[in-house]
C-alpha positions in Angstrom: -6.0 -13.5 -80.5 -6.7 -12.7 -76.9 -8.5 -9.5 -75.9 -5.9 -7.2 -74.3 -8.4 -6.1 -71.7 -8.9 -9.7 -70.5 -5.2 -10.1 -70.4 -4.8 -6.9 -68.3 -7.5 -8.1 -65.9 -5.8 -11.5 -65.5 -2.4 -9.9 -64.9 -4.0 -7.5 -62.3 -5.7 -10.4 -60.5 -2.5 -12.4 -60.4 -0.5 -9.4 -59.1 -3.0 -8.9 -56.3 -3.6 -12.6 -55.4 -0.1 -14.0 -55.8 1.4 -12.3 -52.7 -1.6 -13.6 -50.7 -0.9 -17.3 -51.4 0.0 -18.7 -48.0 0.5 -22.0 -46.3 0.2 -21.8 -42.5 0.7 -24.7 -40.0 0.1 -24.3 -36.3 0.8 -27.1 -33.8 -0.9 -26.5 -30.4 0.6 -27.7 -27.1 3.7 -29.0 -28.7 5.5 -28.8 -25.3 3.5 -31.9 -24.4 5.8 -34.1 -26.4 8.7 -33.1 -24.2 6.7 -33.4 -20.9 8.1 -35.5 -18.1 5.4 -38.2 -17.6 7.9 -40.2 -15.5 7.1 -37.9 -12.6 3.6 -39.3 -12.5 3.5 -42.5 -10.5 0.4 -44.8 -10.7 -0.9 -45.4 -7.2 1.2 -42.6 -5.7 0.7 -39.3 -7.5 -2.4 -37.2 -7.0 -4.0 -34.4 -9.0 -1.6 -31.8 -7.6 1.4 -33.9 -8.7 0.0 -34.1 -12.2 -0.7 -30.4 -12.3 2.9 -29.7 -11.2 4.3 -31.9 -13.9 1.9 -31.0 -16.8 0.0 -27.9 -15.6 -3.8 -27.7 -16.2 -5.3 -29.2 -19.3 -6.0 -26.7 -22.0 -9.6 -25.4 -22.2 -12.1 -27.0 -24.5 -12.0 -25.8 -28.1 -15.2 -25.4 -30.1 -14.5 -28.6 -32.0 -14.4 -30.5 -28.7 -17.6 -29.3 -27.2 -18.9 -32.2 -25.1 -15.5 -33.9 -24.7 -14.1 -33.5 -21.2 -10.5 -32.4 -20.8 -10.6 -32.3 -17.0 -12.8 -33.7 -14.3 -12.8 -35.7 -11.0 -11.6 -38.8 -12.7 -9.7 -37.6 -15.8 -7.3 -35.1 -17.1 -6.7 -35.1 -20.9 -4.0 -33.3 -22.7 -4.0 -33.1 -26.5 -2.0 -31.8 -29.4 -3.7 -30.4 -32.5 -2.1 -29.9 -35.9 -3.8 -27.2 -38.0 -2.9 -26.5 -41.6 -4.4 -23.8 -43.8 -3.8 -22.8 -47.4 -5.2 -19.5 -48.6 -5.2 -17.7 -52.0 -6.1 -14.1 -51.8 -4.9 -10.9 -50.2 -6.4 -10.1 -46.8 -4.0 -7.2 -46.6 -5.8 -5.4 -49.4 -9.2 -6.4 -48.0 -10.0 -8.6 -50.9 -12.4 -11.4 -50.4 -10.4 -14.6 -50.3 -11.5 -16.7 -53.2 -10.1 -19.9 -51.7 -9.3 -21.1 -48.2 -8.9 -24.6 -47.1 -8.1 -25.8 -43.5 -7.6 -29.1 -41.8 -7.4 -29.7 -38.1 -6.4 -33.1 -36.6 -6.0 -34.3 -33.0 -2.7 -36.1 -33.4 -1.7 -36.8 -29.8 -3.4 -37.3 -26.4 -2.2 -38.0 -22.9 -5.0 -39.1 -20.6 -4.4 -39.4 -16.8 -7.2 -41.3 -14.9 -7.9 -40.9 -11.1 -9.6 -43.1 -8.6 -12.1 -41.9 -6.0 -9.4 -40.8 -3.7 -7.8 -38.5 -6.4 -4.8 -40.8 -6.9 -3.6 -41.6 -10.4 -5.0 -45.0 -11.4 -3.8 -45.1 -15.1 -1.9 -43.1 -17.7 -2.6 -43.6 -21.4 -0.9 -42.1 -24.5 -2.5 -42.1 -27.9 -0.7 -41.1 -31.1 -2.7 -40.7 -34.3 -1.1 -40.6 -37.8 -1.5 -37.3 -39.6 -2.4 -36.7 -43.2 -3.4 -33.7 -45.2 -6.6 -34.2 -47.2 -7.3 -33.7 -50.1 -3.7 -34.4 -51.1 -3.5 -37.6 -49.0 -6.0 -40.2 -48.0 -6.6 -41.4 -44.4 -5.1 -44.7 -45.4 -1.7 -42.8 -45.9 -1.6 -41.9 -42.2 0.3 -44.0 -39.7 -2.0 -46.2 -37.6 -3.3 -45.0 -34.3 -1.3 -46.3 -31.4 -2.5 -46.3 -27.8 -0.2 -47.5 -25.0 -0.5 -47.5 -21.3 2.3 -45.7 -19.4 1.0 -47.2 -16.2 -2.1 -49.1 -15.0 -4.0 -49.9 -11.9 -1.5 -51.2 -9.3 -2.1 -54.6 -7.8 -3.7 -54.4 -4.3 
């Protein structure tokens, strides 16, 4: 027979932790999927035209330290997919016994410039998303990079 005190403790823990089970998903810069890249013409548009069409690239995030998002010859726009699963109750200030998060860079739009500041190429990269530990990287769709425009002929 089970000790009634252990059963009471188990029930109390479940009552406190169950409301704190949460799944949260945040997709940053989702507007980028709807952005009008057709307004950026290779060989004609300059940095100001790109900023008018897409705004400034978002600032670096800690995970990207050392990766440029803007410079003299490049503007890079990315979409991040963050997923977190938490068990515990932060409302009751209990220590969360389990928290798992995954963050993936799923989309990137890169605009390259020549020395004059004119757009020389536009590239779009889409990476398949998966959620470890429930899925393996092999389950993700393959990464696809395509040029939306390249260096014009002289």
